[in-house]
N, C-alpha and C positions, 0 to 999 in steps of 0.2 A: 185643293182636292175636295172641298166640301166639308160637311160636319159629320159624315159617317152615317147618314140616314138611308143611304142607298142599300139595295139588297146585298146580302152577303153571298158572294160567289163560292162555289164548291172548292175552287183552287186557292182560296184565300188562306193565308196563315193567320192564326190567332195566338195571342199571348195570354198566359195566366201567371201572375206574380206568385212566387212561392217563397215563403219564409224558410230560412236555411235549416230549421229543425225538421222540415219535411223532405229534405233531400240531402243525403250524405254520401258523396261519391266514393269515399274509401270503403264504406260499408256495402255498397251495392250500386247498381246502375238505375234502379227504378225509383221513381218518386213515390212517396207515401200517398195512398188514397185520401188521407186527411188533408192534403194540399188542395183538394177539390171540394171539401166539406163546406156547406153554407154556414156563414157566420151570422151573428146577430143583425148586422147591417144589411144582409142579403134578403131584403123583403120581397124583391121582385125577381130574383135570380142571382146566380153567382156571376161575377164579373169576368169578362174577357176583354182583350183589346185587339183591334184589327191592325195587323202589321203594316198595311198600306197607309195608315194614318199616324202611327206612333213607332218609335224605336224601342227596343228592349229596355234601354236606360230610362226612357220616359215612363215606362210601365211601373217602375218601382215606387214612384210617388214621393210622399213627404213623411217618412217615419224615421226620424233621426236615430242613429245608433244601431240600426238593424242591417243585416245583410240578406240579400235576396238572390234567388235563381229565377229564371223565366222559362216556363214550359212552353214549347211550341206545338201547336195542334193544327190540323187542317180541317177547315169547315166541312168539306165533303165527307170526311171520315166521321165527324160527329153526327152529321145528318144520317149517314148509313147506319150508324149505331143507334139511331132512334132518338137522338137529342136535338131539340129545337134550339136555334140560335137566332136572336133578334137584335137588330141595332137598338141601342138604348142611349142616345146622346143627350136627352133632356136632363139638364142639371149635371152633366158629366162632361169630361173632356171629349173632344172629337175622337171617333173611332171606338168608343165604348160600346160593348155588346153584352148580352146576358144569355144564360141558359135558364129560361123562365120556369122550367119544371124542377129546378133545384133551389128551393128557398129555405130560409131559416124555419119557417112554419112546418115544412114537410121533411125536415132534415133526418128524422128517425125512421122514415119509411123504407121499405125494401127497394122501391124504385130509386131513391136517392143513393142508397148503399150500393146498388148495382151500378149506377152511373159513375160513382166515385171510383169503383174498381175498374170499370171500363176505361175511363179517362186516364187513370194512372198506369194501368197494366198493358193496355192495347193501343190507345189513341194518342198518347203523348209521343211525338216523333223524336224530339230531342230536348235537351235542357241547355240553356245558355247561362253563362255567368261563371262565378258569382259576381254580383254587382254590389259594390258598396253604395250606401245611400248618397244620393245627390240632393242638393237643395233646389227646389223649384219655387218660383213665386206662386202665389195663390192664383188658381185658374179664375179668370173672369175679372180680375182687377183691372182698372184703367191703366193702359200702357203709359199714359202721360203722368200718372201720379207716382209719388215715391213708393217703391215696392210693387208697382204695377207691371204687368207683362201680358204677352199673348200666350195662349196655351202652348206648352212645350218649351218655352224659353228657358234655357239654362242660365242661372244667375249665380250659382255658387261653384266652388271647386269640386271636382270629383274627388271623393275621399279615398 
């Protein structure tokens, strides 16, 4: 399917990994806007993943001992809400995308605060999970080497 550099279509589903502290189904059905807050590593935008390239389980990544949910968004809804979405595969797994107007540098602006509220309260279509952490080999390692794999290869048990 390629590396995910193609244009993001309006009907595409996008995933956002959410740490369990930002979604507590017994307390309510909405995800916290903080789930969409730019973090220190979000230099060029907050990360999303394109559903046509990755599964929800692959989105959770490599952070042992944590439990995640996956927010499902629709690209056209984000665009209608005034949010730009760009493919961002360089140095990332296939299907990686970003909202470039939501960065760590501008995280305290009214624009980012409004976008977080919009994403959490109106644009999040559903939440999948919870997903226990899975172990993935490091993206980009040589498949022929010990510990090497192709992007998305599952190599450990589902916990």
